[in-house]
C-alpha positions in Angstrom: 107.5 84.0 331.4 105.3 82.7 328.6 103.8 85.4 326.4 100.6 84.0 324.9 99.3 85.7 321.7 95.7 84.7 322.3 92.0 85.0 321.5 89.2 83.2 323.3 88.7 80.4 320.8 89.0 76.6 321.3 92.6 76.7 320.1 93.3 79.5 322.5 91.7 77.8 325.4 93.9 74.7 324.9 97.0 76.8 325.8 95.6 78.6 328.8 94.3 75.3 330.2 97.8 73.8 329.9 99.5 76.8 331.4 97.1 76.8 334.3 97.6 73.1 334.8 101.4 73.3 334.7 101.6 76.4 336.8 103.9 78.2 334.4 103.8 82.0 334.7 102.2 83.6 331.6 100.6 86.8 330.3 97.9 87.1 327.7 98.4 89.3 324.7 95.0 89.6 322.9 95.0 89.3 319.1 91.6 90.5 317.9 91.1 88.2 314.9 87.8 89.8 314.0 89.6 93.1 313.4 92.6 91.7 311.5 95.3 91.9 314.3 96.6 88.5 313.1 97.9 90.2 310.0 100.1 92.6 311.8 103.8 92.2 310.9 104.8 91.7 314.6 102.4 88.8 314.9 103.3 87.3 311.6 106.9 87.1 312.7 106.0 84.5 315.3 102.9 83.0 313.6 103.5 83.0 309.8 100.1 81.2 309.2 98.3 84.2 310.7 96.5 82.1 313.3 96.3 82.2 317.0 97.6 81.0 319.4 101.3 81.5 319.4 103.7 81.8 322.3 107.0 83.4 323.1 109.0 81.7 325.9 111.1 84.6 327.1 113.4 82.4 329.1 113.5 78.9 327.6 116.8 78.1 329.3 119.2 80.2 331.4 121.0 82.7 329.3 119.3 81.7 326.0 117.3 83.8 323.6 113.5 83.7 323.6 111.8 81.0 321.5 108.5 81.3 319.7 106.1 78.5 318.8 103.0 78.6 316.7 100.3 75.9 316.1 98.4 74.8 319.2 99.5 71.2 319.1 103.1 72.2 318.9 102.7 74.6 321.8 101.1 71.9 324.0 104.0 69.6 323.2 106.5 72.3 324.0 104.9 73.1 327.3 104.6 69.5 328.3 108.2 68.9 327.5 109.4 72.1 329.2 107.7 71.1 332.5 107.8 67.3 332.3 104.0 67.2 332.9 101.0 65.8 331.1 103.0 63.8 328.6 104.0 60.3 329.8 107.7 59.6 329.8 107.4 55.9 328.7 107.3 55.2 325.0 103.9 53.6 324.9 102.2 56.3 327.0 103.9 59.1 325.0 102.7 57.8 321.7 99.2 57.0 323.0 99.0 60.7 323.9 100.6 62.0 320.7 98.3 60.0 318.5 95.2 61.5 320.1 96.8 65.0 320.1 97.3 64.7 316.3 93.8 63.2 315.9 92.4 66.3 317.5 94.5 68.6 315.3 93.7 66.8 312.1 90.1 65.7 312.7 88.2 66.8 315.7 89.1 70.5 315.4 88.8 71.0 311.7 85.6 69.0 311.3 83.8 70.6 314.2 85.0 74.0 313.0 83.4 73.3 309.6 80.2 72.2 311.4 80.1 75.5 313.2 80.9 77.5 310.1 78.2 76.1 307.8 75.5 75.8 310.6 76.0 79.2 312.2 78.4 81.6 310.2 78.0 80.9 306.5 75.9 83.6 304.8 74.4 80.9 302.5 72.8 77.9 304.2 73.9 74.8 302.2 72.0 71.7 303.4 74.6 69.3 302.0 77.4 71.0 303.9 75.5 71.3 307.1 74.5 67.6 307.0 78.0 66.5 306.0 79.8 68.1 308.9 77.1 67.3 311.4 77.5 63.7 310.6 81.2 63.9 310.7 81.0 65.5 314.2 78.7 62.7 315.3 81.2 60.1 314.0 84.1 61.8 315.8 82.0 62.0 319.0 81.5 58.2 318.6 85.2 57.6 318.2 85.9 59.5 321.4 83.1 57.9 323.3 84.3 54.4 322.5 87.9 55.4 323.4 86.7 56.5 326.8 84.6 53.4 327.6 87.3 51.8 329.7 89.5 54.7 330.8 89.1 58.0 332.7 90.9 60.1 330.1 91.9 59.7 326.5 95.4 58.3 327.0 94.7 56.8 330.4 96.1 59.6 332.7 95.1 63.2 332.1 97.3 64.6 329.3 97.7 67.3 326.7 95.4 65.1 324.5 92.5 65.9 326.8 93.5 69.6 327.0 93.4 69.7 323.2 90.0 68.0 322.7 88.0 69.5 325.6 87.6 73.0 324.2 86.1 71.7 321.0 83.5 69.8 322.9 82.5 72.8 325.1 80.0 74.2 322.5 78.3 70.8 322.1 74.9 72.4 322.3 75.6 74.2 319.0 76.8 71.1 317.1 73.5 69.4 316.4 74.3 66.3 318.3 72.2 64.2 320.7 74.6 64.7 323.6 73.0 62.1 325.9 73.8 59.3 323.5 77.5 59.6 324.3 77.7 58.7 328.1 81.4 58.1 328.3 82.1 61.4 326.6 79.7 63.2 328.9 81.4 61.7 332.0 84.9 62.7 330.7 83.6 66.2 329.8 82.2 66.8 333.3 85.4 65.6 334.9 87.5 68.0 333.0 85.1 70.9 333.4 85.3 70.5 337.2 89.1 70.8 337.3 90.2 74.1 339.0 92.8 74.9 336.3 90.2 74.6 333.6 87.9 76.9 335.4 90.7 79.4 335.8 91.5 79.2 332.1 87.9 80.0 331.1 87.7 82.8 333.7 90.7 84.3 331.9 88.9 84.0 328.6 85.9 85.8 330.1 88.2 88.6 331.2 89.5 89.0 327.7 86.0 88.9 326.2 84.8 91.7 328.6 87.9 93.8 328.1 88.2 93.5 324.3 84.5 93.2 323.3 84.4 89.9 321.5 80.6 89.4 321.4 79.0 89.0 318.0 80.3 89.1 314.5 79.7 92.0 312.1 80.1 91.9 308.3 83.7 93.3 308.5 84.7 90.5 310.9 83.1 88.0 308.6 85.1 89.2 305.6 88.4 89.1 307.6 87.8 85.6 309.1 86.3 83.9 306.1 87.3 85.9 303.0 91.1 85.3 303.0 92.9 84.3 299.8 96.6 84.2 299.1 96.9 88.0 299.6 
């Protein structure tokens, strides 16, 4: 059983997509990041960076102790290696996939996250920051669109690289980008959205949202999410 410490964010969606695709049994343990649950000592023991998602594999091997993994890219790699799925076994295919997984972790996610923050969440609207991250989002969309010009998925076959990137493209309507100018990206996006496992993952997210009340962001949540320093 995989315990998933989770909140319905792009990084959380990556893991539920992968779990639904691989067929591994799992249970969701909501971590309400807008109310500070990510700072609870129990959670910090498995995710010292106080970020979701994190997993605990309660039975990694017969007779062995549970193992915990934090950071969404590391979790995807762990699940792919555990199941032998969605990560090519050959050297070239493996590193095609890992390059694009790390590209998402180091570029697509952080830059689109900053785009959302300055355009929608920041209490002060800073035109330079809004323009800076919108342009970087557009550039990254272009990188992905060119990559997809001659292949169905990012690394050729459907892999954890696609699972990592897709949730960050889902809110494309809020990113200030002319979506229709990226036809290869649109085609890829629609193909992934139609996958039954992806639909099941987002249905689970909706269940958590309804049960936990994730709509909106009050001032307390804003301070928790965006006001963190060392302490």
